[in-house]
C-alpha positions in Angstrom: 4.8 21.6 -3.2 5.5 18.0 -3.7 9.0 16.6 -3.3 9.3 15.6 -6.9 8.7 19.1 -8.2 11.4 20.4 -5.8 14.1 18.1 -7.2 13.4 18.5 -10.9 16.2 20.0 -13.0 15.5 22.9 -15.4 15.0 20.8 -18.6 13.4 17.8 -16.9 9.7 17.0 -17.0 7.5 14.4 -15.4 6.4 11.7 -17.9 4.4 9.4 -15.5 3.3 9.2 -11.9 2.6 6.2 -9.8 0.9 5.6 -6.5 0.2 2.8 -4.0 -3.2 1.0 -4.3 -5.8 1.8 -1.7 -6.5 -1.8 -0.8 -4.1 -2.9 1.8 -3.9 -4.9 5.0 -6.7 -2.9 6.6 -9.3 -3.9 4.1 -8.1 -7.5 4.0 -8.1 -7.7 7.8 -11.6 -6.2 8.1 -12.9 -8.7 5.5 -11.2 -11.6 7.2 -12.7 -10.5 10.6 -16.2 -10.3 9.2 -15.9 -13.7 7.7 -14.6 -15.2 10.9 -17.5 -13.6 12.9 -20.0 -15.0 10.4 -18.4 -18.5 10.7 -18.6 -18.2 14.5 -22.3 -17.3 14.4 -23.0 -20.2 11.9 -21.6 -23.0 14.1 -22.3 -23.8 17.7 -19.2 -25.6 18.9 -16.4 -24.8 21.3 -13.9 -23.4 18.8 -16.5 -20.8 17.8 -15.3 -18.6 20.7 -11.8 -18.7 19.3 -13.1 -17.7 15.8 -15.2 -14.9 17.3 -12.3 -13.5 19.3 -9.9 -13.5 16.3 -12.6 -12.0 14.1 -13.3 -9.2 16.7 -9.6 -8.5 17.1 -9.2 -8.2 13.3 -12.1 -5.7 13.1 -10.8 -3.7 16.1 -7.3 -3.4 14.6 -8.7 -2.2 11.3 -8.8 1.6 12.1 -5.1 1.6 13.1 -4.2 -0.2 9.9 -6.3 2.2 7.9 -4.6 5.2 9.3 -1.2 3.6 8.8 -2.0 2.7 5.1 -3.5 6.2 4.5 -0.3 7.9 5.8 1.9 5.5 3.7 -0.2 6.2 0.5 -0.2 10.0 1.1 3.6 10.2 1.7 4.8 8.0 -1.1 5.6 9.7 -4.4 6.7 7.7 -7.5 7.5 9.4 -10.8 9.3 8.7 -14.1 10.8 11.9 -15.6 12.5 12.5 -18.9 15.9 11.8 -17.2 15.3 9.6 -14.1 13.1 7.6 -11.9 12.3 9.1 -8.5 10.7 7.3 -5.5 10.1 9.1 -2.2 8.7 7.5 0.9 8.2 8.6 4.5 6.5 11.2 6.7 9.1 12.1 9.3 12.0 10.1 7.9 12.4 10.5 4.2 13.7 7.6 2.1 14.4 8.5 -1.6 15.6 6.4 -4.5 16.7 8.2 -7.7 18.1 6.5 -10.7 19.1 7.9 -14.0 17.1 6.6 -16.9 20.2 5.5 -18.8 21.3 3.3 -15.9 18.2 1.2 -15.8 18.9 -2.2 -17.2 15.9 -4.3 -15.9 12.7 -3.9 -13.9 11.3 -6.4 -11.5 7.5 -6.5 -10.7 6.1 -8.4 -7.7 2.3 -8.6 -7.8 0.1 -10.3 -5.3 -2.9 -12.5 -6.3 -5.2 -9.7 -5.1 -3.3 -7.2 -7.2 -3.7 -9.4 -10.3 -7.4 -9.8 -9.6 -7.9 -6.1 -9.3 -5.5 -5.4 -12.3 -3.2 -3.2 -10.2 
């Protein structure tokens, strides 16, 4: 059972759910690493070794970042209910934010360029 279902009151129902987007640092790092390796192969000058090393490092770190992002996405719950907004994060340490719907006065949205391009 998910956390949000365990904290719902008797007359409360979930109106909307949110989740984190699947594109994170791992995908961006892998793409950057591939681009750097392609640049390193295209040019035959001394800084090429540096580009190739950075590109290889970015690709090698990608699996660790993928696992980290997967855990973050799986352990984050976001819901708007008929009475409040609930956000739960964390696998071992739980961080929750709950706010009554009547107390919400404003909402701030921070969206990256990649998020705008992907409409997320």
